[in-house]
N, C-alpha and C positions, 0 to 999 in steps of 0.2 A: 504494500501500499504505499502511495506517494502522497505527501502533503506539500502543496505548494502553495507558498504567499506571494502577492505580487499584482502587478496592473492588470486587471482582467482585460483591458481593450487591447494588450500588446501580447497577451499569452495566447498560444495557438495550440491545437491538439496533437499535432504531429502525425506520422503515419507509421512509425515503427514500434510502437508497442511502448517506449518509454518516450515521456511527453520532453519537449525541448526546454530549453531555461530560458527562451525570449520571454521577456517580461516577468520574471522571476527573481524575486529578491531573496526568497528563503527555500530551500529544498530540503525537506524531512522525509525518511524513507523506512519503513518497517518490514524487515526481509532478513535472509539469511546473509552473513557476513561469515567470510573466513570459516564456514561450515557450523556456525553458531545460528541457530533457528531463533526467530523473534527478535533480531536484534535493531533497536532504534539507530539511526545513523543520519548524518548530514551528508548531503552531495554537494561539495562546491563546485564541481566538475563533472567529470566522467566518472569519477572515483567515489567510493563509499568509506566514510569515516566514522566507525561505530563510536555511540554515546554510551548505551547500555542495553543490557537484554531485558526486555519485560515482556512477560507471558499471562499476565492477569490484567482485570481490569484497574485503570489508574487514570490520574490526572497529568495531563502533559500540557505544559504552558509554555508560549514561547513570547519572550520579550524583546520587543526591538526597538533600538535605539536609533532613531531617525537622523538625529545629527552626527553620529559617530559612524552611521551605517553598519552597526554589528546588531547581534542578537545573543540572547542566552536561553538555555532550554533548561526547564525544571520538571522534574519528576516525582510526582508526590510530595511536592513542595521544597526537594531539594534540588539545588543547583548543580546540574551535571556537566555543563559548558557554559562559557562565558565568553562574551566579546568576541565571537565568530563572524567574520566578514560576511555581508551580503554577497550573494552570488552576481548579482547585478545591481546598480543603484536605479531603483524603480520606486513609483508612488505605490503604497499599500493600499487597495482597495477591493481585493479578492483572496478568497481561501479556496481552493479546490483539492480535492481529493481523487486520486485516480486509483483503482483497483484493478490488478491484474493477477489472474491466475489463483486467486482465493476462493477456496470454496465456502459457501454460505452456510454449511454445515458447521463450520469452525469460526467464522467471521461472520458477522450481520453488519454492513455499512450504517445501519439505520440504528446502531446502538451510541452513537454520539449524542450526549444528552446535554451539553452547553458548548456553544461555538459562539467565540466572542471576537470581534476585530473593533478596535477602537482604543480609545483613551480610558484606562479604568478611572 
């Protein structure tokens, strides 16, 4: 599952199965990395950098600093990364989730209970 934050007017769907980074400021992906299943990672380019493994219901918070063009990721209230650079400097007005090859028996994309984009 891929979560991208960025400028919806610039984002495109792509055709290769993996969404392109055009218009995307933050790329987070939940997949297998280095043989470890259910790893939350960030994707600064074509590579994946692991953040942590998570296999249960949890709270994931992304805090973007628009002035420094960096972001932090908190899992269950614990800061796992800080000051990661944006993939591209873009305006943030959209969040999208792309799901590929995930069976609904194990994951239901309708299970997101709170999705907030804005100033707290």
